[in-house]
N, C-alpha and C positions, 0 to 999 in steps of 0.2 A: 842327167836326171834329178828329177827331184820331186819327191810326195809327198803331199799334207797331213801332220797329226790332227789326232782328236784330243789328242793329252798335247799339256803348258809339259815343253822339251828343256830338263835341265840339267847346269854343262854338265854334271859324270851320270849323269844317260844318253847323254853325245856322244861324249868319249867312249862310254862303253858299247852305244850305240858299232862307233868307227869300230873297234875290237870284232866284235863279233863280227860284219860285217866285209873286210879282209881276211877273216875265215870263209868266209862259206863264198868267195868271190875267187879266193884259192881253187879251195874246191871243184872250180871250176873250172877253175886251168885260168879266169881273169884278172885283174888287177884294179884295184883300189889305189888308181894313184893321188884324188884328192877328196877329204871330205869336210863337211859341214854343215850347218845349222841353225837356224831359229828356234825362237819359241816355239815353234809352234810344223816344222818343215824342215828333209835334211835334205843336202847335195853333193851326188856325187857326177867322180868322173871317174869311170870306170872305161880299163882300155880290158875288155876280151876278145873272143875267137869267131871270125863268122859262123861255125858251128854250133856255136850254143843260140840258142831263141829266147831271144831278150826276154817273156814272159814270162818264162821259166828264172828265170833269174830274179825278173824283180819278184815275185809272188814268194821264192826265198828268201832272197833277203830282208824284206819284210813278214815272211812270215818267219823264220827264226829268228831275225833284230828283234821282233817285236815280243814272240813268245819268251825269251829269254827276261825282255825289258818287264813284260807283263809282272813274272815270274818274282825278280829280281828289285823290283821298283814297285809294287803296289798298293801300299798305305800314298804311297802320291799318285798316285795314277787313276788311287779312286775317289781322290780329294779333289779332281776337275772335276767328275761330275760326269765320268765318260762311262764308266760303269768298267766293262769289260770288252768295249772296244776302244783301239788303239790306234788306229790308224783307217785316211778313209781308201775304199780301195778303189781306187784311181791313182794314177802319176801319171810327170812326165820325163817321153824319154827327147832326146836331139839329136844329129850327129851336128860331127865340129872341124871332120873331113878335111875341110877348108877355114877354117877360122883359126886365128898363131892360139897352140893351144900356150900362149900364158897368159892370156887378154882370157882362155873361163879357166886359167888357173883363180889368176885377178878374182875373178866374177865369183869362186867360189869363195876361195878366203878371206871377201869382206865382207863373208855376214856374218847380221846382229845376230852373235853365239849369245848367251844369257852366259853373264857371271860367273865367274869361282863361285 
């Protein structure tokens, strides 16, 4: 799953986002297996039960994580010129049931994460 941010995500913001998203996944009975991001997007590999509506999981992941990040990183978010908008409403989710998991993990691991 991938989605774009309207703000520039820094290394520490991505680290905090991962912690928050792991907690959200756990609350849904899902597992966040891989997480990484770039300056303007995050990439996730999530294993979730089929009883969970993907749209509800995504809405919770985005809503909870960005609500916390907005509160904790307000000064830096406003400096990017986005005001109160932190994330775009869109996301990409794809099934990888047929692809080797190692290839998907490598893709996520090899994102150009901002330096610490």
